[in-house]
N, C-alpha and C positions, 0 to 999 in steps of 0.2 A: 195906253202906256202902263197903267197900273197892272194890267194883266201880264205885261212883259216883265215888269219888275219882279214878280213872284218867280219867274223862271231864271232870273239872273244868277242866283246862287247855284242852281242846278247846272247851268251852262258853264259857269266858272269851274265847278267841280269836274265836269266832264272834260273841259279843256286842260285842267291841271293833270288829269289822269292820262291824257294823251301827250302832253308836252312834258318832256323830261328836263328837270332842272338839275344840274350837276351836283350841287351841294346836298341835295336830298338823296338819302341812301336807297329809297324805294323807287325803282324805275320799272314800272309795270311792262312797258314794251320790251325793254332789254331782257327782263326776266322771262317773258313769254318766248322771246326768240331763242334765248339760251335753252329753255325747256324743250322747244321744238328741235333744236340742234342736237341736244343730248339724246332724245328719243330716236331721231333719225340716225345718228352716229352709232347708237347702241345696236340697232338692227344691222347697219352696214358693217360694224366691227364684228358682230357675231357671224355674219355671213362670210366675211373675210377670213376669220379664224377657221371656220369650217372648210373653206376652200384651201387655205394653207395646210391644214391637216391632211386633206385629200391629196394635195400636190406632194407633200412630204412622203406620204405612203407610196404614191406612184413613182417618185424618184428612187425610193428605197428598192422597190420592185425592179425598176429598170437597172439599178446598180447591180443587183443580184443576177439578173439575166445577162448583163454585160460581162460580169465576172465569169459566169458559166461559159459564155461564148469565147472569151479570151482563153480559158483553160482548154476548150475544145480546139481552138485554132492552134495553140501552142502544142497540143498533143498531136495534131495533124502535121505540124512543122517538124516535130521530133521524129515522127515516122518517116517523113520525106527525107530528112537529112540523114537519118540512120540508114535508110535504104540506099541512098546515093553513096555513102561511105562504104557500105558492105559490097555493093556492086563494083565499086572501084577496086577494092581489095581483091574481089573475085577475079576481075579482069586481069589484075597484075599476076595472080596465081596462074592464069592461063597464058601468060607470056605477052600480054598486050603491052604496048609502049605508049607513054603519054608525055606530053610537054611539061616543062617546068611550071608553067602557068596553071595547068590542070592540078598538079600536085599542090600548088599554093591555094588553089580554090578548095581543095579537100581539107587542107589545114584550117582554112577559114571556117568551113562547115563544121569541123570538129570542135572548134572553139565555140561556135554558135550553139551546137548541140549541148555542150557541157554547161554553157551559160543558162540555157533554158531548163535543163534538168536540175541544176542547182537552185534556180529561182523557185521551182515548184517542189523541190524536195524529192524528185523521182530518183530511182536508182538506175545505174548503167548496167548493161548486160554484156553482150558479146562484142560490142563495138571497140572496147579498149584493146582487145587482143588483135583485131583486124587493123586498128590504127597503128599499133606497134609494127605490124607487118608492113604497112604503107610507109612508115618512117624508115624502116630498114631498106626497103626498095628505093626510097628517095636518096638515102645515103649512098647506095650502090650506083645509082644513076649519076650522082654528083662525082663519085670517085672515077667512074668509067666514062663520064660525059656522054651518057647514052640516052638522054632525053629525046623525045620525038620533036622534030623541028617543025 
């Protein structure tokens, strides 16, 4: 029993180190767990920041590529609409007749054409002259009631 009594202070000290008492400011287990959490979070946060930077760069690259594609698509649409209007004016010059709906379709295409070129700051070329001719022919068809049925 005397041998056991010598170890009692050591056992009590060990138990006090393991058991946290709230009023005591030194809590070794909580301190160790906080230290582990900070170290783990530091590495996780650092990795997350690196991934976020990489994703931000990827998004920026994608945004640039999407802008290029949109510009290309709008350029193709401008070419298509311009050609449709020019072909329509050419057909009118050759005496072809069209319905009122076809004229309205060309009016809509002309508006679309001007909206796109305004949006991108492009300039208009020949199409305005041909569109004036289309408007003149439309007025003639209205006056004579000579639309294709």
